C-alpha positions as CSV (number, residue, x, y, z in Angstrom):
1,X,6.3,5.7,-10.6
2,X,8.6,3.3,-9.1
3,X,7.1,-0.2,-8.9
4,X,8.6,-0.8,-5.6
5,X,7.1,2.1,-4.2
6,X,3.9,1.6,-5.6
7,X,3.7,-1.8,-4.1
8,X,4.6,-0.5,-0.7
9,X,1.9,2.1,-1.0
10,X,-0.5,-0.2,-2.1
11,X,0.1,-2.8,0.7
12,X,0.1,0.0,3.2
13,X,-3.3,1.2,1.8
14,X,-4.9,-2.1,2.0
15,X,-3.5,-2.7,5.7
16,X,-5.1,0.6,6.7
17,X,-8.3,-0.4,5.2
18,X,-8.6,-3.7,6.9
19,X,-7.6,-2.0,10.2
20,X,-10.4,0.7,9.6
């Protein structure tokens, strides 16, 4: 996978987890 996409996905997932 592309590291940049992985980093963006990981950041988004963490953000959603914090909002939940």
